[in-house]
C-alpha positions as CSV (number, residue, x, y, z in Angstrom):
1,M,-101.9,81.8,-162.9
2,Y,-103.9,80.2,-160.0
3,E,-104.5,76.5,-159.3
4,F,-107.6,76.1,-157.2
5,P,-109.6,72.9,-157.6
6,I,-113.2,73.4,-158.9
7,G,-116.1,71.6,-157.1
8,A,-119.8,71.7,-157.5
9,M,-122.8,71.0,-155.2
10,L,-124.1,67.7,-156.1
11,E,-127.8,68.8,-155.4
12,S,-127.3,71.8,-157.9
13,F,-127.6,69.4,-160.8
14,R,-131.0,68.2,-159.7
15,L,-130.2,64.6,-161.0
16,P,-130.0,61.2,-159.2
17,F,-126.8,60.6,-157.3
18,A,-124.9,58.6,-160.0
19,E,-126.1,60.7,-162.7
20,A,-124.9,63.9,-160.9
21,V,-121.3,62.5,-160.4
22,E,-121.1,61.3,-163.8
23,K,-122.3,64.9,-165.1
24,A,-119.8,66.6,-162.8
25,A,-117.0,64.6,-164.0
26,S,-117.8,65.3,-167.7
27,L,-117.6,69.0,-166.9
28,G,-114.0,68.7,-165.7
29,I,-114.7,69.2,-162.1
30,N,-112.4,67.9,-159.4
31,G,-114.9,67.5,-156.4
32,L,-118.4,67.7,-154.9
33,Q,-119.9,69.1,-151.9
34,M,-123.4,67.2,-150.9
35,Y,-126.0,67.8,-148.2
36,M,-126.3,65.5,-145.0
37,T,-129.4,67.0,-143.9
38,G,-132.4,65.3,-145.8
39,G,-133.7,62.1,-147.2
40,D,-131.5,59.1,-147.7
41,M,-128.7,61.4,-146.6
42,L,-129.9,62.2,-143.2
43,P,-127.2,61.3,-140.7
44,E,-129.6,59.0,-138.8
45,S,-130.2,56.9,-141.9
46,L,-126.5,56.8,-143.1
47,T,-124.4,53.7,-142.6
48,E,-120.7,53.2,-143.0
49,A,-121.5,50.9,-145.7
50,K,-123.5,53.3,-147.6
51,I,-121.0,56.0,-147.4
52,K,-118.2,53.7,-148.7
53,E,-120.6,52.7,-151.6
54,M,-121.0,56.3,-152.5
55,L,-117.3,57.2,-152.1
56,K,-116.6,54.4,-154.2
57,V,-118.7,55.9,-157.1
58,I,-117.2,59.3,-156.7
59,K,-113.7,58.1,-156.8
60,S,-114.4,56.0,-159.9
61,Y,-114.8,59.3,-161.8
62,G,-111.6,60.5,-160.3
63,L,-113.4,63.0,-158.1
64,S,-113.3,63.7,-154.3
65,V,-115.7,65.3,-151.8
66,S,-114.9,68.8,-151.1
67,A,-117.1,69.1,-148.1
68,I,-120.4,68.1,-146.6
69,C,-123.2,70.6,-145.9
70,G,-124.7,70.1,-142.5
71,D,-127.1,72.9,-142.3
72,F,-130.3,71.9,-140.5
73,G,-131.9,75.2,-141.3
74,H,-132.2,76.6,-137.7
75,G,-129.0,78.2,-136.8
76,F,-127.8,78.2,-133.1
77,G,-129.5,81.3,-131.8
78,C,-132.2,79.4,-129.9
79,E,-131.2,77.6,-126.6
80,E,-134.4,75.5,-126.7
81,T,-133.4,73.6,-130.0
82,N,-129.4,74.0,-129.8
83,R,-129.0,70.8,-127.8
84,E,-130.5,68.6,-130.4
85,I,-129.1,70.4,-133.4
86,I,-125.5,70.4,-131.8
87,E,-125.8,66.6,-131.4
88,R,-126.8,66.0,-134.8
89,S,-124.0,68.3,-136.1
90,K,-121.6,66.3,-134.3
91,R,-122.9,63.2,-136.0
92,V,-122.8,64.8,-139.2
93,M,-119.0,65.6,-138.6
94,E,-118.2,62.1,-137.6
95,L,-119.9,60.7,-140.9
96,T,-118.2,63.5,-142.9
97,M,-114.7,62.0,-142.1
98,L,-115.8,58.9,-143.7
99,F,-116.1,60.8,-146.9
100,E,-112.3,61.7,-146.7
101,T,-113.0,65.1,-146.0
102,N,-113.1,67.2,-142.7
103,I,-115.1,70.2,-143.5
104,V,-118.9,70.6,-142.7
105,T,-120.5,73.8,-143.9
106,T,-123.4,75.4,-142.2
107,H,-125.1,78.4,-141.5
108,I,-125.4,79.4,-137.7
109,G,-127.9,82.2,-137.8
110,V,-127.3,85.9,-137.8
111,V,-124.4,87.0,-135.5
112,P,-125.7,90.3,-133.8
113,T,-123.6,93.3,-134.1
114,D,-124.3,94.2,-130.5
115,K,-122.3,91.6,-128.3
116,K,-124.8,92.4,-125.5
117,H,-127.8,91.0,-127.4
118,P,-128.9,87.9,-125.7
119,R,-128.5,85.8,-129.0
120,Y,-124.8,86.5,-129.2
121,A,-124.2,84.5,-126.0
122,I,-126.3,81.6,-127.0
123,M,-124.6,81.3,-130.5
124,Q,-121.2,81.8,-128.8
125,K,-122.0,78.9,-126.3
126,A,-123.2,76.4,-129.0
127,C,-120.3,77.3,-131.6
128,K,-117.6,77.0,-128.6
129,E,-119.0,73.5,-128.0
130,L,-119.0,72.7,-131.8
131,A,-115.5,74.2,-132.3
132,D,-113.9,72.1,-129.5
133,Y,-115.6,68.9,-130.8
134,A,-114.4,69.6,-134.4
135,K,-111.1,70.4,-133.3
136,A,-110.7,67.4,-131.1
137,I,-111.3,65.0,-134.1
138,G,-109.6,67.2,-136.7
139,G,-112.4,68.8,-138.5
140,H,-114.0,72.1,-139.1
141,F,-117.6,73.4,-139.0
142,A,-117.4,76.1,-141.7
143,V,-119.7,79.1,-141.3
144,E,-121.3,80.3,-144.5
145,T,-120.6,83.9,-145.0
146,G,-123.6,86.3,-145.7
147,P,-125.7,87.1,-142.8
148,E,-123.3,89.5,-141.1
149,T,-120.4,91.4,-142.5
150,A,-117.0,89.7,-142.6
151,A,-115.8,92.0,-139.6
152,V,-118.6,90.9,-137.3
153,L,-118.0,87.3,-137.9
154,K,-114.3,87.6,-137.6
155,E,-114.8,89.1,-134.1
156,F,-117.5,86.3,-133.3
157,L,-114.9,83.6,-134.4
158,D,-112.1,85.1,-132.6
159,S,-114.0,85.0,-129.3
160,L,-114.4,81.1,-129.6
161,G,-110.5,80.7,-129.3
162,S,-110.5,77.9,-131.9
163,D,-110.6,77.3,-135.7
164,G,-112.7,74.1,-135.2
165,V,-115.3,76.7,-136.3
166,A,-114.1,78.1,-139.4
167,V,-115.5,79.7,-142.4
168,N,-116.9,78.8,-145.9
169,L,-116.7,82.0,-147.9
170,D,-119.6,82.5,-150.2
171,P,-118.8,85.8,-152.0
172,A,-122.2,86.1,-153.3
173,N,-124.0,86.0,-150.0
174,L,-121.9,88.8,-148.9
175,V,-122.8,90.9,-151.9
176,M,-126.6,90.1,-152.0
177,V,-127.3,90.4,-148.3
178,T,-125.1,92.7,-146.4
179,G,-123.4,94.4,-149.5
180,D,-120.0,93.7,-147.9
181,D,-116.8,93.4,-150.2
182,P,-116.1,89.7,-150.8
183,V,-112.2,90.7,-151.8
184,K,-111.7,92.4,-148.4
185,A,-113.6,89.8,-146.6
186,V,-110.9,87.2,-147.9
187,Y,-108.2,89.3,-146.1
188,T,-110.5,89.7,-143.0
189,L,-111.2,86.1,-142.5
190,K,-108.0,84.7,-143.9
191,D,-107.1,82.7,-140.5
192,Y,-110.3,80.9,-140.9
193,I,-111.1,80.2,-144.6
194,V,-111.1,76.4,-145.4
195,H,-113.7,76.1,-148.2
196,T,-115.4,78.5,-150.6
197,H,-118.5,78.6,-152.8
198,A,-118.3,80.0,-156.4
199,K,-121.5,82.0,-156.7
200,D,-122.6,85.3,-158.1
201,G,-125.4,87.7,-157.4
202,V,-126.8,91.2,-157.1
203,K,-128.4,92.9,-154.1
204,L,-132.0,94.3,-154.9
205,L,-133.2,95.6,-151.7
206,D,-131.4,97.0,-148.5
207,K,-133.0,94.7,-146.1
208,D,-132.1,93.8,-142.4
209,P,-130.4,90.2,-142.8
210,E,-132.6,89.1,-139.7
211,V,-135.6,89.7,-141.9
212,I,-134.1,87.9,-145.0
213,Y,-132.9,85.0,-143.0
214,G,-136.3,84.6,-141.2
215,I,-135.4,85.6,-137.5
216,R,-137.9,88.5,-137.9
217,K,-140.8,88.4,-140.0
218,E,-141.5,92.2,-140.4
219,D,-141.6,92.6,-144.0
220,E,-142.5,90.1,-146.7
221,T,-141.2,92.0,-149.3
222,A,-137.6,90.8,-148.0
223,A,-138.2,87.3,-149.0
224,W,-135.7,85.1,-150.8
225,G,-135.5,86.2,-154.5
226,V,-136.8,89.7,-153.8
227,A,-134.2,91.3,-151.8
228,F,-131.5,89.8,-154.1
229,R,-130.9,87.7,-157.1
230,E,-128.4,84.9,-157.7
231,M,-126.8,85.1,-161.0
232,P,-124.6,83.0,-163.3
233,L,-120.9,83.5,-162.4
234,G,-119.6,86.7,-164.1
235,E,-122.8,88.2,-164.4
236,G,-123.3,89.6,-160.8
237,N,-121.4,92.0,-158.6
238,V,-118.6,89.7,-157.5
239,D,-115.4,90.8,-158.6
240,F,-113.8,87.4,-159.3
241,G,-110.4,88.6,-160.7
242,N,-109.3,90.4,-157.5
243,Y,-111.3,87.8,-155.4
244,L,-109.2,84.9,-156.7
245,K,-106.1,86.8,-156.5
246,A,-107.0,87.7,-152.8
247,L,-107.5,84.0,-152.1
248,D,-104.1,83.2,-153.7
249,E,-102.3,86.0,-151.8
250,I,-103.6,84.5,-148.3
251,G,-102.3,81.0,-149.4
252,Y,-105.7,79.3,-149.8
253,K,-105.5,76.1,-151.4
254,G,-109.0,74.6,-151.1
255,F,-111.9,74.2,-153.4
256,L,-114.0,76.6,-155.4
257,T,-117.2,74.9,-155.2
258,I,-119.8,76.0,-157.5
259,E,-123.3,76.3,-156.0
260,R,-126.3,77.1,-158.3
261,E,-129.6,77.3,-156.5
262,V,-131.8,78.9,-159.1
263,G,-132.2,78.8,-163.1
264,E,-134.0,76.5,-165.5
265,D,-130.8,74.5,-166.6
266,P,-128.3,74.3,-163.6
267,A,-125.9,71.9,-165.4
268,K,-125.4,74.4,-168.2
269,D,-124.9,77.2,-165.7
270,I,-122.3,75.0,-163.9
271,S,-120.6,74.2,-167.0
272,R,-120.2,77.8,-167.9
273,A,-119.0,78.5,-164.3
274,V,-116.3,76.0,-164.8
275,T,-115.1,77.6,-167.9
276,F,-115.5,81.1,-166.3
277,L,-113.3,79.9,-163.3
278,K,-110.7,78.3,-165.4
279,E,-110.4,81.4,-167.6
280,K,-110.2,83.6,-164.6
281,M,-107.4,81.3,-163.1
282,K,-105.3,81.8,-166.1
């Protein structure tokens, strides 16, 4: 029997903040992850008073914040834009601490398999700065898996010399984009995993991740939703039985945070996902 707390992405409910929190609590969820990259949740717009107010609502339902999503949609592969995104990411990390969590999840781009690729050094420099900053204040920038294999990501993280940049393991992304094995990925990335997404999916087309993630625009057939399909938990190609076993074996104690980005009734899918995870943990 496993005992992982279950979370959900607040935005997956597609409801106003207070209604989403209430709905999450009614499903037996332990925590919430929220975006801090748009609208009233932009780091430039948030105040300490606003965060305290939101946290009070979350806690009133017996929930906590599992992580904050600080993905600004650019990655860190462009030297010209990195300075601004790095500074905004640091601000997200500072505000995240006020939500009583120390994990900011993000995408960093696609790590090249060739270390001599110019983008590798650019990403390395940016992530080293973020790692050092996060480590200094007791936090983690958690890279979401998917754009590259677990082995390539581990080698990149090892080169930073710090777990300030860690891993948000999304098993579905590995299955859908690179075709990598999420169970093996747990063991490969075990020293870095601080947060996970509970998501499932299937790979439909064998396409270059750089095309899928918009770094190169050579093939329109590789657009989101064509190269792969996100599925309700248990209906895709993630082996959740062995995946949870692997997380338990490496001593992971963090959240399984349900993320549902598609579907006509996400709340219903999340409810089913909670039931699915609880059954698997038995």
